[in-house]
C-alpha positions in Angstrom: 81.7 108.5 125.1 84.7 106.4 124.4 87.5 105.7 126.9 90.7 107.5 125.9 92.8 104.5 126.9 90.9 102.3 124.5 93.6 102.9 121.8 97.1 103.0 123.2 100.3 102.5 121.2 98.5 100.7 118.3 96.5 98.4 120.5 92.8 98.6 119.8 90.2 97.4 122.3 87.2 95.3 121.3 84.9 97.9 122.9 85.9 100.7 120.6 85.8 98.4 117.5 82.3 97.4 118.4 81.2 101.0 118.8 82.6 102.2 115.5 81.3 99.1 113.8 77.8 99.7 115.1 78.0 103.4 114.2 79.0 102.6 110.6 81.1 104.7 108.3 78.7 107.7 108.4 78.9 108.2 112.1 82.4 106.7 112.9 84.0 110.2 113.1 81.5 111.3 115.8 82.2 108.1 117.8 86.0 108.8 117.9 85.9 112.6 118.3 86.9 112.3 122.0 90.1 110.4 121.2 93.4 112.2 120.6 94.7 112.6 117.0 97.3 109.9 117.5 94.7 107.5 118.8 92.3 108.2 116.0 95.2 107.7 113.5 96.0 104.3 115.1 92.4 103.3 114.9 92.1 104.5 111.3 95.1 102.4 110.3 93.8 99.4 112.2 90.3 99.6 110.6 91.7 100.3 107.1 93.8 97.2 107.2 90.7 95.0 107.6 88.4 94.5 104.7 85.1 94.6 106.6 86.2 97.9 108.4 87.8 99.5 105.3 85.1 102.2 104.9 85.2 103.0 108.6 88.9 103.4 108.5 88.7 105.9 105.7 86.0 107.8 107.6 88.1 108.0 110.7 91.2 108.9 108.7 89.4 111.9 107.1 89.5 113.5 110.6 93.3 112.9 111.0 96.3 115.0 110.1 98.9 113.6 107.7 101.7 113.5 110.2 99.5 111.5 112.6 98.7 109.0 109.9 102.4 108.8 109.0 103.3 108.1 112.6 100.6 105.4 112.9 100.9 103.6 109.6 104.3 104.6 108.1 104.4 105.1 104.4 100.9 103.7 104.1 99.7 106.7 106.1 100.3 108.9 103.1 98.0 106.7 100.9 95.4 106.5 103.7 95.4 110.3 104.0 95.0 110.8 100.2 92.3 108.2 99.9 90.3 109.5 102.8 90.3 113.0 101.3 89.1 111.8 97.9 86.8 109.1 99.2 83.1 108.9 98.2 81.3 106.9 100.8 79.5 103.8 99.5 75.7 104.0 99.4 73.9 102.7 102.4 72.5 99.2 102.0 69.0 99.1 100.5 66.4 97.9 102.9 65.6 94.2 102.5 62.3 93.8 100.7 60.2 90.6 100.4 61.1 88.7 97.3 58.4 87.4 95.1 57.9 83.7 95.1 59.2 81.7 92.1 56.5 80.1 90.0 57.0 77.2 87.7 55.3 76.6 84.4 52.3 74.4 84.5 52.4 71.1 82.9 51.1 71.1 79.3 50.6 67.6 77.8 52.7 67.0 74.7 51.1 65.9 71.5 51.6 62.2 70.6 54.7 61.4 68.5 55.5 58.4 66.5 58.7 57.2 64.9 58.6 57.2 61.1 61.7 56.0 59.2 64.6 57.7 61.1 62.8 60.6 62.8 60.0 61.8 64.9 56.8 63.0 63.3 53.5 64.3 64.6 50.7 61.8 64.5 47.9 63.8 63.0 45.0 62.3 61.1 45.1 65.0 58.4 48.8 64.5 57.8 48.4 60.7 57.6 45.6 61.1 55.1 47.8 63.4 52.9 50.7 61.0 53.1 48.6 58.1 52.0 47.2 59.9 49.0 
């Protein structure tokens, strides 16, 4: 359970940020359920303003009233309220799988080349015989 004094007058403690960060966007609402509406709105505005906590901020804002978000974030609270109601959560990260090793092509020896009047040509006995005839 979170401490109610963790969010006071816009100040957010490291403990509560750590808890909602570990909970992720899917369970952030459950983690902050014990906080008052104004405290949740302050936390939602704080998280929304940081790019790595953006999704969590939207999840917390979904449980806040419009007037609480307006008090916490001013005019941005209206946008935060609207986005949290229309927000589709990002898919959970796919589990990390073992990547296949990169293989390189095997060395294939090149055919012999020789320079013949301004260009490269294959040295083949059949072609040399035809050229001589």
